[in-house]
N, C-alpha and C positions, 0 to 999 in steps of 0.2 A: 299323515294321510287320512283322508276323510273314512268315518267308521258309519255303518250303516246301523241303526238303533231301531231293535225290533221288541217288542212289550212278550214278557213273559205271560201276560194275562191270555186266556181263553175266553174270546169273543162270543157271545151268542149271536147268529144270524143277525138280528135287528139291531144289533151295537156296530157303531162305528167310532173310530180312533179317530184324534184329532188334540190339537193344542199343546202338542209335545214342547215342553221349557228344559233345559238343561242348565241344571242351576250350579254342576261346577262339573268336573270329570268322574264323579263316582254316584251324581243325582240326578235324576229325571222325572219330573213333572206331567203328566198328561191327564187329558180326560177321554169320557167315553160319553156315548151320547145315543137317543133314540134318533126316530125319523128327523126332528126338529132339530137343532143346533140350538136352541133358544131353553128346550125344557128336556128333564129327563139326563141330566147331565151328573156325572159323579168322575171326581178328580181322584187318581192315584200318583204313590211316590212309589219310583224302584230305585233300589240302590245297590252298591257293588263296593266291596272291599277297596278295592284300586282299580287304576283305569286299565289293566291286562284283563281282569277278569269279567265274566259274565253278571250282564242283572240279575238280579234274583226277585223272588215273586214281588208282586206290587201290594203295596199299603193302602188302602182306601184312607182320604185325608178328610180331616172335620173340620170343611169349612164352614166358616159362618155362611150364611144364605146370602147367595150374591147371582144378580140375575147375566152375568157374562165371565168369561173366564178370567181368572185371577194371575197375577203374575206372584210368583213365592221368592221371598229373599233367600240371599244363599246363606241363611243361620237355618232356614226353615221356622222360624219364628213369626215371620209377619207375612202378610199378604194384600196385594193392592190391585184394586182394580177401579174403573171409570165406566161411569153414567149421564144421561144428560143432565143431573143434576148436581155432580161433583166425581172430585177422586176420594176413593177411601181406601180405610188401610183399617184391618183386623190383625192383634196379636193374640199371643199363647205363649203359656209359660214353658211348654215342654215338648219336644217332637209329639209325644204322646198325647198331649192335652188339645182338646179341642178350640177352635179360634173363640174369641169373643166377639162381641158386638162390632159391626163396624163402626169406626169414627170418619168422618169427612175430615180429609187435611186440606182440600182446597176447592172453592167453589166455583167449578169452570163447566164445561159444558163437553163430557168425553163419550164420544161415540162408537168408539174402536178399540183396538188393543192397548194397553198399558206397558213400559217397559221400565224399569228401576237400575241402576247403576248400583256396583256389587256393593259400594258403602252407602247406599240408600239418601247419597244428596242430591241425585240430579233423576227428575221422572220425566220420559215421554209420553205424552199421549197421542191421540189420535183425535180430532175436532174441529167444529168449526170457529171461524174467528170471533172472539169476545162482539156480542151484540147482534149476531146473526143467526139464522134457524137453525136447529137441528139439524145434521143429515145435509147443510150447505155446503158446498167447496171446503172439506174438510182438507185437513194438513197437519202435520207433525207438527206438536209444541213442546218445549222443552222447561223444563222449572227448575232451577238450583236452590237449593236450600243452605 
């Protein structure tokens, strides 16, 4: 049966909630932002001990600087995002460590969301066809490693 998720984070009146990603039944990543969706973003992770329990207090994720929302891997050690200059990935050693400097994993034009399969062998991203202008006729593309 569907479960309604609601963060325990107390949002200021000028903050908006968005971009929730359920990593598994015990973890959800989300962002908060100000007036603009492109600036003043903070990313959080909420956890719970088991699927029947409520989510606990969120912790701030120390992502590498990225201009767009990021997709967090199932083990929470890697994050992926796409921008017009490519698909990028950043990694960290543990849940409490900050993410390192992002590296480009593929030279494509990605101008929308990125989704990653649980085994991280497939990345789906939104963008125009190769050789066309950014924001023109966006489609979903799948890359298998």
